[in-house]
C-alpha positions as CSV (number, residue, x, y, z in Angstrom):
1,M,53.9,64.3,6.5
2,D,50.3,63.0,6.0
3,Y,48.7,65.2,2.9
4,S,45.8,63.2,2.9
5,N,43.2,66.1,4.2
6,R,45.3,68.8,2.5
7,K,44.0,70.0,-1.1
8,W,45.2,72.3,-3.5
9,I,44.0,74.7,-6.5
10,I,45.8,76.2,-9.5
11,L,44.1,79.1,-10.3
12,N,45.3,82.4,-12.4
13,V,47.5,85.2,-9.7
14,S,45.2,87.8,-11.2
15,D,42.3,86.2,-9.8
16,I,43.5,85.4,-6.1
17,T,41.6,87.3,-3.3
18,N,42.1,88.1,-0.2
19,E,39.6,86.2,0.8
20,M,41.6,83.1,-0.9
21,I,44.5,83.8,1.2
22,E,42.5,84.1,4.4
23,E,41.1,80.6,4.0
24,S,44.0,78.8,2.7
25,I,47.2,77.7,4.0
26,Q,49.4,80.4,2.4
27,S,50.1,84.1,4.3
28,S,50.2,86.2,1.4
29,V,50.3,85.9,-2.6
30,D,54.3,86.6,-2.1
31,T,54.6,83.4,-1.0
32,L,52.7,81.3,-3.2
33,R,54.2,78.8,-5.7
34,K,53.9,80.2,-9.0
35,T,54.6,79.3,-12.6
36,L,57.7,80.1,-14.3
37,D,55.9,82.9,-16.0
38,G,54.1,84.0,-12.9
39,S,51.0,83.4,-14.3
40,K,49.4,80.5,-12.1
41,A,49.8,80.0,-8.7
42,I,48.7,77.1,-6.2
43,L,46.5,77.5,-3.0
44,K,46.4,75.0,-0.8
45,Y,43.9,74.3,2.5
46,E,43.0,71.6,5.0
47,G,39.7,70.0,5.7
48,R,36.3,71.0,4.1
49,K,36.6,72.9,1.0
50,P,36.2,76.9,1.6
51,S,33.3,78.5,-0.2
52,C,35.5,81.0,-2.1
53,F,37.3,78.0,-4.0
54,Y,33.8,76.5,-5.2
55,G,33.7,75.5,-8.7
56,M,37.5,75.2,-8.8
57,D,39.2,72.0,-9.4
58,T,41.2,70.4,-6.2
59,Y,44.4,68.4,-6.3
60,T,45.1,65.7,-4.5
61,H,48.7,65.4,-3.0
62,S,49.9,62.8,-6.0
63,Q,48.1,64.9,-8.5
64,I,49.9,68.4,-7.6
65,K,53.3,66.7,-7.3
66,E,52.5,65.4,-11.2
67,E,51.7,69.0,-11.7
68,L,54.2,70.5,-10.5
69,A,57.0,68.1,-12.4
70,K,55.7,69.5,-15.6
71,S,58.1,72.2,-17.4
72,T,55.4,75.1,-16.8
73,W,56.3,74.8,-13.1
74,T,60.1,73.3,-12.8
75,N,62.7,74.5,-15.5
76,N,64.3,71.3,-16.1
77,E,67.7,72.7,-17.7
């Protein structure tokens, strides 16, 4: 699959709004990939950055894969 037009954003679960869900590829907060402690989640979008994500850091496919390999996202036991 080609991910060149897809971007990811990491944010606190408590900061996620309905608008962010509507502007992302996900269908609800329940389907988001979250940190092991449940405090942060990843939203993804394609194309132009939606205005609700302005001011937030975006990740490319390779960057998000690197982030997800960290112990905050993956239990390495």
